[in-house]
C-alpha positions in Angstrom: -7.7 -7.1 9.3 -11.0 -5.4 9.0 -9.8 -2.7 6.7 -8.8 -5.4 4.0 -12.1 -7.2 4.1 -14.0 -3.9 3.8 -12.0 -2.9 0.8 -12.4 -6.3 -0.9 -16.2 -5.9 -0.6 -16.0 -2.2 -1.6 -14.1 -3.1 -4.9 -16.6 -5.9 -5.8 -19.5 -3.5 -5.4 -17.6 -0.8 -7.2 -17.2 -3.1 -10.3 -20.9 -3.6 -10.5 -21.8 0.0 -9.8 -19.5 1.5 -12.4 -20.9 -0.9 -14.9 -24.3 0.1 -14.1 -23.7 3.9 -14.1 -21.8 3.8 -17.4 -23.5 1.0 -19.5 -26.9 0.6 -17.8 -28.6 -2.8 -17.0 -27.0 -4.9 -19.6 -24.4 -7.0 -17.9 -22.7 -7.9 -21.2 -21.2 -4.4 -21.5 -18.0 -3.7 -23.6 -14.9 -5.1 -22.1 -16.7 -6.6 -19.2 -14.3 -9.6 -19.0 -11.3 -7.2 -18.9 -12.9 -5.1 -16.2 -13.4 -8.2 -14.1 -9.8 -9.4 -14.7 -8.4 -6.0 -13.7 -10.6 -6.0 -10.7 -9.2 -9.4 -9.7 -5.7 -8.3 -10.2 -6.3 -5.6 -7.6 -7.7 -8.2 -5.3 -4.7 -10.4 -5.8 -2.3 -7.5 -4.9 -4.6 -6.8 -1.8 -4.1 -10.4 -0.8 -0.5 -10.2 -1.2 -0.3 -7.2 1.0 -2.4 -8.9 3.8 0.0 -11.8 3.5 3.0 -9.5 4.0 1.4 -8.0 7.2 0.9 -11.5 8.5 4.5 -12.5 7.7 5.8 -9.4 9.4 3.7 -10.2 12.6 5.2 -13.8 12.6 8.7 -12.7 12.0 8.5 -10.2 14.8 7.2 -12.8 17.4 9.7 -15.3 16.2 12.7 -13.0 16.6 11.6 -11.7 20.0 11.2 -15.3 21.2 14.6 -16.3 19.8 16.3 -13.4 21.6 14.5 -14.2 24.8 15.7 -17.8 24.6 19.4 -17.1 24.2 21.9 -18.0 26.9 23.0 -14.5 27.6 26.1 -14.7 25.4 27.0 -11.2 24.0 28.1 -12.5 20.6 25.0 -14.4 20.1 22.8 -11.6 21.1 24.4 -9.3 18.6 24.0 -11.9 15.9 20.3 -12.3 16.7 19.9 -8.6 16.8 21.6 -7.9 13.4 19.8 -10.8 11.8 16.3 -9.7 13.1 17.0 -6.1 11.8 17.9 -7.5 8.3 15.0 -10.0 8.1 12.3 -7.6 9.3 13.7 -4.7 7.0 13.3 -7.3 4.1 9.6 -7.9 5.2 8.8 -4.2 5.6 10.4 -3.4 2.3 8.1 -6.1 0.6 5.1 -4.8 2.3 5.7 -1.3 0.8 6.6 -2.8 -2.6 3.1 -4.5 -2.6 1.3 -1.3 -1.4 2.9 0.6 -4.4 2.0 -2.2 -6.8 -1.5 -2.2 -5.3 -2.0 1.3 -6.4 -0.5 0.6 -9.9 -3.0 -2.2 -10.3 -5.8 0.1 -9.1 -4.8 2.6 -11.8 -5.2 -0.1 -14.3 -8.5 -1.1 -13.1 -10.1 2.5 -13.1 -8.1 3.5 -16.2 -10.0 0.7 -18.1 -13.4 1.6 -16.7 -13.1 5.4 -17.1 -11.0 5.8 -20.3 -11.3 2.5 -22.2 -9.0 -0.5 -23.0 -6.2 1.6 -24.4 -5.7 2.8 -20.9 -5.9 -0.5 -18.8 -2.2 -0.7 -18.4 -1.9 2.9 -16.8 0.3 2.8 -13.7 -0.6 5.0 -10.8 1.2 8.1 -12.1 -0.2 7.6 -15.6 -3.8 7.2 -14.2 -3.3 10.4 -12.1 -2.0 12.4 -15.2 -4.9 11.2 -17.4 -7.5 12.0 -14.7 -5.9 15.5 -14.4 -6.5 16.0 -18.1 -10.1 14.6 -18.3 -11.4 15.7 -14.9 -9.5 18.9 -14.1 -11.7 21.2 -11.9 -14.4 18.3 -11.3 -14.9 16.6 -8.1 -13.3 13.2 -9.1 -10.3 15.1 -10.4 -9.9 17.2 -7.4 -10.2 14.4 -5.0 -7.6 12.1 -6.9 -5.2 15.1 -6.9 -5.6 15.6 -3.2 -5.0 11.8 -2.4 -2.0 11.8 -4.8 -0.5 14.9 -3.3 -1.1 14.1 0.4 -0.3 10.3 0.3 0.5 8.3 -2.9 3.3 10.5 -4.1 5.1 9.8 -0.8 4.3 6.1 -1.0 5.9 5.9 -4.5 8.9 8.2 -3.6 9.7 5.9 -0.7 9.3 2.6 -2.9 11.6 4.2 -5.6 14.2 5.2 -3.0 14.5 1.7 -1.5 14.4 -0.1 -4.9 17.0 2.2 -6.6 18.9 4.3 -4.0 19.3 3.2 -0.4 18.4 0.6 2.3 16.3 2.1 5.2 16.6 -0.5 8.0 14.1 -0.9 10.8 15.6 -0.2 14.3 15.8 -1.9 17.8 14.8 0.5 20.7 18.0 1.3 22.7 20.3 -0.6 20.3 23.0 1.5 18.6 24.7 -0.1 15.6 28.1 1.1 16.5 31.1 0.0 14.4 33.1 -0.9 17.5 31.7 -2.6 20.6 27.9 -2.4 20.0 26.1 -3.0 23.2 23.2 -5.5 23.6 19.7 -4.7 24.8 17.6 -6.6 27.2 14.7 -7.2 24.8 14.0 -6.5 21.1 11.5 -3.9 20.5 11.3 -3.1 16.8 10.5 0.3 15.6 10.5 2.3 12.4 13.6 4.2 11.2 13.4 7.9 11.7 14.0 8.4 8.1 10.6 7.0 7.4 9.0 10.0 9.0 10.4 12.2 6.2 8.3 10.4 3.7 5.1 9.7 5.9 4.0 12.5 7.9 1.2 10.7 9.6 3.8 9.7 12.3 3.9 12.2 15.2 7.1 12.6 17.4 5.3 11.3 20.5 3.5 8.6 18.8 3.9 4.9 19.1 6.9 4.0 16.8 6.5 0.2 17.0 7.1 -1.5 13.7 3.9 -3.4 13.3 1.7 -0.5 14.4 3.3 1.7 12.0 3.1 -0.7 9.2 -0.6 -1.3 9.8 -1.1 2.5 9.9 0.6 2.8 6.4 -1.6 0.0 5.0 -4.8 1.6 6.4 -3.9 5.0 5.0 -3.2 3.5 1.6 -6.5 1.5 1.5 -8.5 4.5 3.0 -7.2 6.6 0.0 -8.1 4.1 -2.6 -11.5 3.6 -1.0 -12.2 7.3 -1.2 -11.2 7.2 -4.9 -13.6 4.3 -5.4 -16.5 6.1 -3.8 -15.8 9.2 -5.9 -15.7 7.2 -9.1 -19.4 6.0 -8.5 -20.4 9.7 -8.5 -19.1 10.4 -12.0 -21.9 11.3 -14.5 -21.2 9.3 -17.6 -22.2 10.3 -21.1 -25.4 8.5 -21.9 -24.0 7.5 -25.3 -22.1 4.7 -23.4 -25.4 2.9 -22.8 -26.2 2.8 -26.7 -23.9 -0.1 -27.6 -24.5 -3.3 -29.6 
């Protein structure tokens, strides 16, 4: 996915740009090793997210092919349908877990760069709270607050609910999971659960509800938000005293 590759390059550039802006030309700036490590952790979680998207695509194709190859037996079709719903729900959950963790790792990375080594273990919410204290009323603080309010608070709320409170299963178009005598469908078309729209308002009623399309849209919006924050971080004016280190 192009979005993943673009974010990978943007993060590598950001690491160099923030070092230059804050510490000047000397590449052996304080905590340079830790900054590179935290950057690489973000890239690791980005790679895990990309892998989950690939797995989701593969599983969708596999379950559709299995269903198309069955002998028309109703019992077998129902077994294939229920199994597909469960397997793809697991995949989708893992994708959302990774996106939430990606933002946590991102908070570690910028927490270290902006606030020092004591703040390199800030998770997303801690990073937002610290930034609200330090950059309240400034461009960077305003942008982060906007991204958190409009997107990341919803992402973390969803992740928290599926970890601690409830299972939100994906759906098959036209299939009703009735307790007695559920009916089969001609073809498996996987789509998001309507409950998902209560968390993520980027899905319109008349929009494509296909599972992979929606998963891709959630990924792109998350990475877009993180990219906006990276761009804004490069416009921060650091105190010149940071460049006077030994």
